[in-house]
C-alpha positions, 0 to 999 in steps of 0.5 A, a space after each residue: 111058489 105063490 103060496 109061499 110068496 103070500 106067506 105072512 112070514 115071508 111078507 114080514 121077514 121082507 118088511 124088516 129087511 126094508 127097515 133095517 136097510 132104511 136105518 142103516 142108509 140113515 145111519 151112514 148118511 148121518 156119519 157122512 154128514 158129521 165127516 163133511 161138517 167135520 171136514 169143512 171146520 178143519 179146511 175153515 180153520 186152515 183158512 184162517 191160519 193163512 189170514 192171520 199169518 197174512 195180517 201180522 206178517 203185513 203189520 211187521 212188514 210195515 213197521 219194518 219199512 217205516 224204521 228203515 226210511 227213518 235209518 235212511 233219512 238219518 243216513 242221508 242227513 249224515 252224508 250231507 256234504 255241507 253238514 260234513 264240512 261244517 262239522 269238520 271245520 269245528 273238529 279241526 278248530 278244536 272247540 264245541 262250536 267256537 270254529 263256526 259262525 253263528 250264521 254258519 250254525 243257522 244254516 246247519 240248523 235250517 238245513 236239518 229243519 228243511 230235510 226234516 220237513 220234507 221227510 214228514 217230521 213234525 217240526 214244532 216252535 214252542 214260542 209259536 204254539 197257540 195256547 188253545 184246547 186243540 191237538 199238539 204234535 209230539 216233540 220230536 226232531 233232529 240234532 247234529 252232535 259232534 264227538 263228545 256229546 257236543 250239540 252243534 245244531 237242532 231243529 226247532 222243538 227238538 226234546 232234550 234226551 233223557 238219561 236212557 237216550 244219552 247212555 245208548 247214544 254213549 254206548 254206541 260203537 264208533 261207525 255204527 248206526 243206532 235204531 232203539 225204542 225208548 219208554 213210551 211218554 206217559 200220555 202213551 206216544 211211541 219214541 223211537 231213537 236213530 242215530 247215523 255217524 257223520 264222517 270228516 269231510 272227503 274221508 273214506 267212512 271208517 270208525 276213525 274219521 268219525 267226528 259226530 253223529 245225526 241224532 233223530 227222535 220220532 214220536 208216534 202218537 197212538 193213531 199214528 202208530 195204529 196207522 203204521 202197523 195197520 196200514 189202510 185200516 185193515 182187519 183180518 181178511 172175512 171178518 171185522 172181529 179180529 184184533 192187532 196188537 203191538 207188543 214190545 219184549 224186554 228179557 222176560 217180560 213183555 208189554 202191550 203198547 196198543 191194539 187196534 180195537 178194545 180188547 177184553 181178552 187180554 185183561 190189560 190196558 195199553 202200556 201194561 207189562 206181562 211175563 213171558 213165562 206164563 205160557 197160559 196167556 195167549 199174549 206171551 205165548 204167541 210172543 215166544 212163538 213168532 211165525 206159528 199159528 196157535 189155537 189157545 185160549 183167552 182168560 176166560 177160557 174162550 178159544 182163540 186163534 192166534 199168529 204173530 210176527 216179529 219186527 226185525 229192526 226193534 224188539 217189537 212184535 205184531 199178533 193178530 188174533 180172533 175168537 175161534 167161535 167169531 171166526 168160524 161163526 159164518 161157517 158154522 151157520 152155513 154148515 148147520 143150515 145144511 145139516 138141518 136140510 139134509 137131516 130133514 130130507 132124509 126123514 121126509 124121504 124115509 117117511 114116504 118110503 115107509 108109507 108107500 112101501 106100506 100101502 103097496 105091499 098090502 095092494 100087492 098081497 091082495 093081487 098077487 096071487 091072480 097074477 102069479 100065472 102070468 108071472 111065471 110065464 113072464 118069467 120064462 120069456 125073460 129067461 129066454 130074453 136074458 139068455 139071448 142078450 148075455 149070449 150076445 155080451 163079449 164079456 163072460 157072465 156067470 151065476 153061482 149058487 151059495 155052494 159055489 156051483 154053476 147055475 148059468 154061463 153065457 155063450 162067451 165062457 162056453 166058446 173060451 173052455 170049449 164046453 156047453 153052457 149046460 155041460 157046466 152047470 153044478 160044476 165048480 170054478 175051479 173044474 171050469 177055469 183051472 185050480 189056481 184061477 178058481 181058488 183066486 176067484 173063490 177067495 174074492 167071492 168070500 171076501 164079497 159076501 163077508 163085506 156085502 159089496 161088490 168086489 173088483 179084482 184083477 187077475 192073470 188069465 187062463 193057466 195054460 195060455 200062451 200070451 198073458 191075459 188081464 182078467 178083471 172079475 166083478 163079483 156081486 153078492 145077490 143071496 146067501 153064500 155057504 160053500 159048506 152047506 149039504 146038497 139036500 138043504 134045497 127042496 128037489 122040486 125047487 131050482 136053486 137061487 143064485 147068490 153070486 154073480 160074476 162078470 170076467 172081463 178081458 181088459 188085457 188091450 184096454 190097460 195096455 192102450 192106457 199105458 200106451 198113451 200115458 207114456 206117449 203123453 209124457 213123452 209129448 209134454 218132455 219133448 214140447 218143453 224142450 223145444 221151448 227150452 231150446 228157443 229161449 235159453 233164458 227162460 230154460 228152467 222157468 217152466 219146470 220151476 213154474 210147474 213144481 211151484 204150482 204143483 206145491 201150491 195147489 197141494 198147499 191149498 188141499 185142491 183135488 189130485 186132478 187140479 193139482 195135475 192140471 196146475 202142474 201141466 198147465 204151468 209147464 205148457 203155457 210158454 208153448 208159443 215160444 215156437 212161433 216166436 223169432 229167436 231174436 225177438 225172444 232175446 230182445 234186450 230193448 223194451 218190446 214194441 206196443 206190435 211186438 207185445 201184441 204178437 207174443 200174446 198171440 203167440 200164447 194162445 196159438 200155443 194151446 192150438 198146438 195141443 187141442 187134439 194132442 189127448 191131454 185130459 179135459 181138466 188139464 186143457 181147460 186149465 191151459 185154455 183159460 190160463 192163455 185166455 187171461 196172459 194172452 189178452 189184447 187188454 189189461 188189466 186181466 182179472 185172474 180172481 174171476 170166480 168162473 176160473 178153475 182154481 188150478 188156472 189161478 194157482 197156474 197163473 201166480 206161479 207162473 208170474 212169480 217165477 218169471 220175475 224171479 227168473 233171469 232174463 236176457 234184459 235183466 237179472 231175476 229179482 230177489 224172491 221177497 221183490 217178486 212176492 211184493 210185486 205179485 202182491 202189488 201188481 195191478 195189471 194182473 188181479 190175482 186170487 187173494 187166496 193163492 196170494 195168501 197161500 204163496 206168502 204162507 209157503 214162503 214165510 212159514 213153510 220154508 219157501 225162503 230156505 228152499 226156493 232158488 229160482 234166480 239171482 236178485 237185481 234188474 229192472 221191470 220190463 214192460 212185457 213181464 207176465 
């Protein structure tokens, strides 16, 4: 045996196997790194989709808010009793102003001017302008016009309406409002025309009682328009390389009104038009697909990421874009560094292993002959020790040769089958365990050797046993396997080498215990939720709704399954402390006192202590504990964007907050989903994580949440105890 171990052929064969093994490990590591880099790049692109969607949506919402404010101002002027009275008197006089005294016309003009100034209109008087080289306001103002396009009064500096504006006003239906964008001025100033009907004094609003209208012309310089669509000088979160565009649509054409910074990717200047039919142009593509995240190209062929949103009151669209290489620059640099370090580490480790192996092989070859005798003695002692240790193991341990014949079995198997280990040697598994069990195990042994890896397989127990048993077979291939080999292929003087190690574990009881534990946990959670619902009927469905939303939000963010479950369970159980709160306090309609608020916050934390030893998975309990510590804090504000918090905690917190706002309470109706989403974004007490807020907005606006979620009715007022 010593001579064979020292033979050059065997040493060379061992060296080749070692080199091949290192090469396989290196290739596997290389493929793993490539897969990791690819996955991280896709994940980063997903984050940029959320960021650009959020930027474009925020810009469009800002423009809509401003337009609604202007329309509301025009409606307020049109509903003013003084204006309605004066216009009614003039209409009854049957003249174009002859029915009003000069001082009455002046009074109406001063009223229009005062309200307009308070609303922020830049009312200018051309006679008082200073003829100096200083910025001048763009002309805008408010006018009161009687039926028949008769001008009654206007603010100072109100510009004369062009033919297009007069045509639009004339085409307005009686009783209807008008919000329309006029062509930009030659200097690029954006102009918006608004009109609201004025009804006869003390008459109900109806088209038949319309006697005139309030006409408002608002002008936006480039700086003002940028401040409007990009409040607070926002940029794409995480980068300053993004660009925000404002586009107006007219039939099959579009026009670039302005961009937040000079952008050579469009090939357009502000005010230039483009065809929407040219789908190779990224602005045309984005304009025809609002709300869709696109990966496209610039005119020069560079990859570009873009998302757009529609302004509801005007044919305007906002589009947020960024070059793909700029968006992924930081991520690519980080991944390149990680890949370089990893590959360098593999190379160094490989060289060191080869060096040590080469040196060790040479030294061992020289000393092996002297140590072989002692090794044989040690081997015999080791076998004796192994026999004793394996006999003490309750699992059944078997060693098979390459033909599938038993070489070794421990005492546990011998006791179960009622045959000594020596009597079982050189027998097949079918002869020892029965034909069906033997055939099933042999099939798994073939699979393990074919794949070259350990195989775990669960199967039924003894064929003749009365009680059903579940056996886990662990099959470890350790040598060549060929069940068709002849009995004479090995020399008679050599003991056959083991080819397969087989461990049989009886897992019947652990499986039953695990199934019982899971069932008990499910029953416990359901029972706790039923108790909560009985205590607070106005929040009966809130826990379940928050739990479902937390699960959907966690899956949208790509969290691991255990964190998805943790967010779901934490949102479901966070209100458990209501068990300790008196029912009259839960259903109190008036505002809570400071002491009652403190009591309810302590109850949140005490609710977690109720399930301290309930056997919840550790990640679920940790998430629930973190959520309770934040929501039950004695002092506010609470930082729910803390980097030390589990992402499952942040998801459960925002789901609980959003559902609480949208759900009906004893003291108020539920807020609308859009109002609840806005309040979550603007809440200064609960500082939510921006990534989770962006994911919630994306679910609502781009993933069908607006249509699918039904959490409560609108209306109501906030109460300071809302959480």
